C-alpha positions as CSV (number, residue, x, y, z in Angstrom):
1,M,68.6,0.3,-35.6
2,V,68.8,2.9,-32.5
3,E,66.5,5.3,-34.8
4,N,63.9,2.2,-35.2
5,D,64.4,1.3,-31.2
6,T,63.6,4.6,-30.7
7,V,60.6,4.8,-32.9
8,K,59.3,1.8,-31.3
9,R,59.8,3.0,-27.6
10,Y,57.7,6.3,-28.8
11,A,55.0,4.5,-30.5
12,T,54.4,2.3,-27.6
13,I,54.4,5.2,-25.1
14,L,51.9,6.7,-27.4
15,I,49.9,4.0,-27.6
16,L,49.7,3.9,-23.2
17,L,48.8,7.5,-23.4
18,I,46.0,7.1,-25.9
19,S,44.5,4.0,-23.6
20,L,44.6,5.9,-20.6
21,V,43.0,8.9,-22.0
22,V,40.1,7.7,-24.1
23,R,37.2,6.3,-22.2
24,P,35.6,3.2,-22.9
25,T,32.7,3.6,-25.1
26,T,29.3,3.0,-24.7
27,G,29.5,0.1,-26.7
28,L,31.2,-1.7,-24.0
29,G,28.7,-1.1,-21.3
30,Q,26.4,-2.9,-19.9
31,A,22.7,-3.1,-21.8
32,I,20.3,-2.1,-19.4
33,Q,16.3,-2.7,-20.3
34,F,13.1,-2.3,-18.3
35,D,9.7,-1.9,-19.3
36,F,7.6,1.4,-19.0
37,C,4.2,1.2,-19.6
38,G,4.3,-1.5,-21.9
39,E,7.1,-0.3,-23.9
40,M,10.9,-1.7,-23.8
41,I,13.5,0.8,-23.0
42,S,17.0,0.2,-23.7
43,F,20.9,1.7,-23.4
44,D,24.3,0.9,-22.8
45,F,25.6,2.1,-19.5
46,E,28.5,0.8,-17.8
47,K,27.7,1.3,-14.1
48,N,31.5,1.3,-12.7
49,I,31.4,4.7,-13.8
50,V,28.8,5.7,-11.2
51,P,30.8,8.0,-8.6
52,N,30.9,6.9,-5.1
53,A,29.0,9.6,-3.0
54,P,29.5,8.7,0.7
55,D,27.9,12.1,1.8
56,L,26.0,14.1,-0.5
57,S,24.2,16.2,2.1
58,T,26.3,19.3,1.3
59,A,26.3,21.7,-1.5
60,A,30.2,21.3,-1.8
61,A,29.4,17.2,-2.4
62,I,26.9,18.2,-4.8
63,I,28.8,20.2,-6.9
64,S,31.8,17.9,-6.9
65,F,29.4,15.1,-7.8
66,Y,28.2,16.8,-10.8
67,K,31.6,18.0,-11.9
68,R,32.6,14.3,-12.0
69,L,29.7,13.2,-14.6
70,D,30.9,13.1,-17.9
71,S,27.9,14.4,-20.2
72,E,29.3,11.6,-23.2
73,D,29.0,8.9,-20.5
74,Y,25.1,9.1,-20.3
75,D,24.6,10.2,-23.5
76,P,22.7,6.8,-24.2
77,I,20.7,6.9,-21.2
78,I,19.5,10.7,-22.5
79,N,19.0,9.6,-26.1
80,A,16.7,6.8,-25.0
81,L,14.7,9.0,-22.9
82,L,14.2,11.6,-25.5
83,A,13.4,9.1,-28.6
84,Y,10.7,7.9,-26.2
85,K,9.6,11.4,-25.7
86,N,9.7,12.3,-29.3
87,K,7.7,8.9,-30.2
88,F,5.0,9.1,-27.4
89,K,4.8,12.0,-26.7
90,P,4.1,11.6,-23.0
91,D,2.7,14.3,-20.7
92,D,5.8,16.1,-18.4
93,W,4.3,14.2,-15.3
94,L,4.4,10.6,-17.2
95,Y,7.8,11.4,-18.7
96,Y,9.1,11.8,-15.4
97,Q,7.7,8.5,-14.1
98,L,10.4,7.5,-17.2
99,I,13.1,9.4,-15.5
100,R,12.4,7.8,-12.1
101,K,12.4,4.4,-13.3
102,S,15.6,5.1,-15.2
103,A,17.5,6.2,-12.6
104,Q,16.7,3.4,-10.5
105,Q,18.2,1.1,-13.0
106,I,21.5,3.1,-12.4
107,S,21.9,4.0,-8.9
108,P,19.0,2.6,-6.7
109,K,16.8,4.5,-4.6
110,E,17.5,2.0,-1.5
111,N,21.5,2.2,-1.8
112,D,21.7,5.7,-2.1
113,Y,18.7,7.9,-1.9
114,H,20.7,11.4,-2.6
115,R,22.6,9.9,-5.6
116,Y,19.2,8.5,-6.6
117,T,17.9,12.4,-6.6
118,L,20.7,13.4,-8.3
119,Y,20.5,11.4,-11.4
120,K,16.7,12.2,-11.5
121,W,17.7,16.0,-11.4
122,Y,20.4,15.6,-13.9
123,F,18.3,13.6,-16.4
124,L,15.2,16.0,-16.0
125,S,18.0,18.5,-16.3
126,R,19.3,17.4,-19.4
127,S,15.7,16.7,-21.3
128,G,15.7,20.5,-20.9
129,Y,13.3,21.3,-18.1
130,D,14.4,23.6,-15.4
131,A,15.1,22.0,-12.7
132,L,17.0,22.9,-9.3
133,L,18.0,21.3,-5.8
134,A,18.2,22.7,-2.3
135,T,19.6,21.2,0.6
136,S,19.1,21.7,4.6
137,G,21.4,19.4,6.6
138,N,20.4,15.7,5.6
139,Y,17.6,17.0,3.4
140,L,17.8,16.9,-0.4
141,L,14.7,18.8,-2.1
142,F,14.3,18.5,-5.9
143,Y,12.1,21.0,-7.7
144,I,10.7,21.9,-11.3
145,R,9.9,25.3,-12.3
146,C,6.3,25.0,-12.7
147,D,3.4,27.9,-13.2
148,E,0.5,26.0,-12.0
149,N,-1.4,25.9,-9.1
150,I,-0.1,22.8,-6.7
151,Y,-1.7,22.6,-3.3
152,N,-0.1,20.0,-1.0
153,I,3.6,20.4,-1.5
154,P,6.1,22.8,-1.1
155,T,6.8,25.6,-3.7
156,R,9.6,28.0,-3.6
157,E,10.1,31.4,-5.8
158,V,13.6,31.8,-7.4
159,N,14.1,34.9,-9.7
160,D,10.3,35.3,-9.8
161,K,9.4,32.0,-11.2
162,Q,7.5,29.2,-8.9
163,Y,9.4,25.7,-8.3
164,V,7.6,22.7,-7.2
165,C,8.9,20.1,-5.0
166,L,9.1,16.6,-6.6
167,N,10.5,14.5,-3.7
168,Y,8.6,15.7,-0.6
169,H,6.7,12.2,-0.2
170,D,9.9,10.9,0.3
171,Y,10.1,12.6,3.7
172,G,6.7,12.2,4.6
173,N,5.5,14.9,3.3
174,N,6.7,16.4,6.8
175,I,9.5,18.8,7.1
176,D,9.7,21.6,9.6
177,F,10.6,24.8,6.9
178,L,11.4,26.9,10.0
179,K,13.5,24.8,11.5
180,N,15.0,23.9,8.3
181,R,16.4,26.6,6.4
182,F,17.0,25.4,2.4
183,A,19.7,26.9,0.0
184,V,19.7,26.3,-3.6
185,I,22.7,24.9,-4.9
186,D,24.0,26.6,-8.0
187,L,24.2,23.8,-11.0
188,P,23.8,25.6,-14.1
189,V,22.9,22.9,-17.0
190,R,22.7,24.3,-20.5
191,G,19.3,24.6,-22.6
192,A,17.4,23.7,-19.2
193,Q,14.7,26.0,-19.6
194,N,11.7,24.3,-19.9
195,N,8.5,24.6,-17.8
196,F,7.0,21.4,-16.1
197,S,3.3,20.9,-16.4
198,Y,0.9,18.5,-14.3
199,R,-1.7,18.3,-17.2
200,I,-2.5,15.3,-18.5
201,T,-3.5,14.7,-21.8
202,H,-3.3,11.2,-22.8
203,L,-2.3,8.2,-21.4
204,P,0.0,5.4,-22.6
205,E,-0.8,2.4,-24.6
206,F,-0.7,-0.2,-22.2
207,R,-0.6,-3.8,-23.5
208,A,-3.8,-5.5,-23.3
209,T,-2.5,-7.8,-21.1
210,D,-2.0,-5.6,-18.6
211,Y,-5.5,-5.3,-17.6
212,K,-7.7,-7.0,-15.3
213,E,-11.4,-7.2,-15.0
214,K,-12.9,-5.7,-12.2
215,D,-16.7,-6.3,-11.2
216,L,-19.0,-3.4,-10.5
217,R,-22.1,-3.9,-9.4
218,Y,-25.6,-1.7,-8.1
219,N,-29.0,-1.2,-8.2
220,Y,-31.2,1.1,-10.4
221,N,-34.7,1.0,-10.1
222,D,-34.7,-2.3,-8.3
223,F,-32.6,-4.2,-11.0
224,E,-29.3,-5.2,-10.1
225,Y,-26.5,-3.9,-12.8
226,S,-23.4,-5.8,-13.2
227,F,-20.3,-4.6,-15.4
228,K,-17.0,-6.2,-16.1
229,I,-14.3,-3.1,-17.0
230,K,-11.0,-3.5,-17.9
231,L,-8.5,-1.7,-15.4
232,N,-4.7,-1.2,-15.2
233,T,-3.0,-1.2,-11.5
234,Q,-0.1,0.5,-13.4
235,I,-2.3,3.7,-13.0
236,Q,-2.1,3.7,-9.5
237,T,1.5,3.3,-9.7
238,L,2.1,6.5,-12.0
239,F,-0.4,8.7,-10.0
240,T,0.9,7.6,-6.5
241,N,2.8,10.8,-5.8
242,Y,0.5,12.8,-8.3
243,P,-0.4,16.2,-5.8
244,V,-3.5,17.9,-5.4
245,V,-3.8,20.4,-8.6
246,D,-6.8,22.4,-9.9
247,Y,-9.9,21.1,-10.8
248,A,-9.4,21.9,-14.6
249,L,-6.4,19.5,-14.5
250,Y,-7.2,16.4,-12.6
251,L,-10.9,16.1,-13.9
252,N,-9.6,16.0,-17.3
253,I,-7.1,13.0,-16.9
254,P,-8.3,10.9,-19.6
255,L,-9.2,7.2,-19.3
256,S,-6.9,4.7,-20.7
257,K,-8.0,3.1,-24.0
258,E,-8.8,-0.3,-22.7
259,T,-10.6,1.1,-19.9
260,Y,-12.6,3.7,-21.7
261,Y,-13.7,0.8,-24.5
262,S,-14.6,-1.4,-21.7
263,L,-16.9,0.7,-19.5
264,I,-18.4,3.9,-22.6
265,P,-19.8,1.4,-24.6
266,L,-21.7,-0.3,-22.2
267,L,-23.1,2.5,-20.5
268,K,-24.0,4.2,-23.6
269,K,-26.0,1.0,-24.7
270,Q,-27.9,1.0,-21.1
271,V,-28.8,4.8,-21.6
272,K,-29.7,4.4,-25.2
273,R,-33.8,4.5,-25.1
274,M,-33.7,6.7,-22.0
275,N,-34.3,10.6,-22.6
276,V,-31.4,12.8,-21.0
277,K,-32.6,13.6,-17.6
278,N,-33.0,9.6,-16.9
279,G,-29.7,8.7,-18.4
280,V,-27.7,11.1,-16.4
281,D,-29.6,9.9,-13.2
282,Y,-28.5,6.6,-14.3
283,L,-24.6,7.8,-14.6
284,L,-25.6,9.7,-11.4
285,R,-26.2,6.3,-9.5
286,F,-23.5,4.1,-11.2
287,T,-21.2,6.8,-9.5
288,R,-22.7,6.7,-6.3
289,Y,-23.3,3.6,-5.3
290,A,-21.0,1.3,-7.3
291,F,-18.2,2.4,-4.9
292,L,-17.8,2.5,-1.0
293,F,-17.3,6.0,0.5
294,E,-14.4,7.1,2.4
295,P,-13.0,10.2,3.3
296,D,-9.3,10.6,2.0
297,T,-8.0,11.6,5.7
298,E,-9.2,7.8,6.4
299,I,-7.4,6.2,3.5
300,Y,-4.1,8.5,2.8
301,G,-4.1,10.6,5.6
302,G,-4.8,13.8,3.8
303,E,-6.4,15.0,0.7
304,K,-5.7,13.1,-2.6
305,R,-8.0,13.8,-5.6
306,L,-8.6,10.9,-7.8
307,S,-9.0,11.0,-11.3
308,P,-11.7,9.1,-13.2
309,E,-9.9,6.2,-13.8
310,Q,-8.5,5.8,-10.6
311,T,-11.8,6.1,-8.9
312,L,-12.8,3.1,-10.7
313,L,-9.3,1.1,-9.5
314,Y,-10.0,1.9,-5.9
315,D,-12.8,0.2,-4.0
316,Q,-13.3,3.6,-2.0
317,S,-13.5,7.4,-2.8
318,D,-14.6,10.7,-1.5
319,C,-16.8,13.3,-3.0
320,E,-14.3,14.5,-5.3
321,D,-13.6,11.6,-6.9
322,R,-16.9,10.8,-7.4
323,V,-17.4,14.3,-9.2
324,A,-14.1,13.6,-11.2
325,L,-15.9,10.1,-12.5
326,F,-19.3,11.8,-12.8
327,Y,-17.9,14.6,-15.2
328,C,-16.0,12.3,-17.2
329,L,-19.0,10.2,-17.6
330,V,-21.4,12.8,-18.5
331,K,-18.9,14.7,-20.8
332,E,-18.3,11.5,-23.0
333,I,-22.0,10.3,-23.3
334,Y,-24.0,13.2,-23.4
335,D,-21.1,16.6,-23.4
336,L,-23.2,18.6,-21.0
337,P,-22.4,21.5,-19.6
338,M,-21.1,21.6,-16.2
339,I,-20.0,23.6,-13.0
340,V,-18.0,21.8,-9.7
341,L,-19.3,23.5,-6.8
342,S,-16.7,23.6,-3.7
343,Y,-18.2,23.7,-0.3
344,P,-16.5,24.4,2.8
345,K,-16.5,20.3,3.5
346,H,-18.0,19.2,0.2
347,V,-17.8,19.0,-3.3
348,T,-20.6,18.6,-5.8
349,I,-21.7,19.1,-9.2
350,A,-24.5,20.6,-11.5
351,V,-25.7,19.8,-15.0
352,Q,-27.1,22.3,-17.6
353,F,-30.0,20.3,-18.8
354,D,-32.6,21.6,-21.3
355,K,-35.1,22.9,-18.4
356,P,-33.5,22.9,-14.9
357,Y,-34.7,20.5,-12.0
358,G,-35.2,21.6,-8.5
359,K,-33.8,24.6,-7.3
360,P,-31.0,25.7,-10.0
361,I,-27.9,27.0,-9.2
362,I,-27.6,30.0,-11.5
363,Y,-24.2,30.9,-12.8
364,N,-23.5,33.5,-15.7
365,G,-27.0,33.9,-16.2
366,Q,-27.2,30.3,-17.1
367,K,-29.3,27.5,-14.8
368,Y,-28.1,24.2,-13.7
369,S,-29.2,21.2,-12.0
370,I,-27.4,19.7,-8.7
371,C,-26.6,16.3,-9.5
372,E,-25.1,14.8,-6.4
373,P,-22.5,11.7,-7.0
374,S,-21.7,10.3,-3.4
375,P,-24.1,8.5,-1.4
376,Q,-26.2,10.0,1.3
377,R,-28.6,9.2,3.9
378,T,-31.1,10.2,1.9
379,D,-31.7,9.3,-2.0
380,L,-31.5,12.5,-3.6
381,R,-32.9,13.1,-6.9
382,I,-31.6,15.1,-9.5
383,G,-32.2,18.9,-8.7
384,Q,-32.0,17.8,-4.5
385,L,-29.1,19.8,-3.0
386,L,-28.0,18.1,0.7
387,P,-30.2,19.9,3.2
388,E,-27.3,21.2,5.6
389,L,-25.5,22.6,2.2
390,S,-28.6,25.1,1.5
391,R,-27.4,28.0,3.7
392,E,-23.4,27.2,3.2
393,S,-21.8,29.5,0.6
394,Y,-19.9,27.8,-2.0
395,Q,-17.3,28.4,-5.2
396,I,-17.8,27.6,-8.7
397,T,-14.0,26.2,-9.0
398,Y,-14.7,24.6,-12.5
399,V,-16.8,25.4,-15.3
400,Y,-17.5,22.8,-18.2
401,N,-19.1,24.6,-21.6
402,P,-18.8,22.0,-24.6
403,R,-19.1,25.3,-27.2
404,Q,-15.8,26.5,-25.5
405,K,-13.5,23.4,-26.1
């Protein structure tokens, strides 16, 4: 009898110890679901395990927070993120938008900005990207390894590798780096070694119901044309903080499927019976007069390059944005060689026709005709350059050659 009681007592102790050691399974977690670009993202997660973090502004506090994260607790989130990545093959920038939205679900930005930032870093690192954190006072900057040229956000060199800041906009794009000396925090994550790219090769398959029609009107040869095109405001959200990148990247951001098929076939129909020059001129005047002109400094307080679809979305745009849209239209409808010309205070584009018009721009022995896509005081024809630019120096910042695609 004594032996049985002893066995029962030890068994009870063992069960209690096991219940203390074993963590709750994800099956007991809270089901979290949210929409991302028309796709439902779901995973189980117990929000009670999110560590309280009263102060995450020091390296010691951040390292301590990181050590308290049990990777198994976050496996359902990582698995859901990677499942989306494997299925839809999003470009890095769009995948990062999914990570931002996921971090917001478990640690809202408005509740604790530093903790939210740490989760973004953690999810991106566990997804295989080489990311790092740096602190100075109450600032917490989040960097990603990237070899591309990025122009309006901070970068830093670590072990001869370039890292680009992903959250500079959260500080109003205004930090005095001379007064604030940032120190990188040593937070190694196994397998986190991939480069990040700002190149966009395709956009998500949004739901058709997410689109709204926008009426675009302009005059051509004293006749008013009207187009109802489908646009999705989610594009604005996805690219709100997209930085200034090389022309090769932002010019080639494609149109989303619904927008493409609501616009390109209509334009092709309009130019079908025109010769190439007149057809390009039609596209030129659509780009020039269907939108109001406004410099970026007046709208955003600094330079911002809009993709072709963003230019369609916004009511106002500047010369670089018109170049992007015109480039897209000519490429999709005629696929002609083009060059982008950057002057000190203006950007324009030139197209290679069978024969040049006006005074051609000669590049690598080929002749290109200026096609000014921004509205001007005078109605410039194909081949006509703004008079005030005739003595200005310029750089060829992008060359498109269909034969080299």
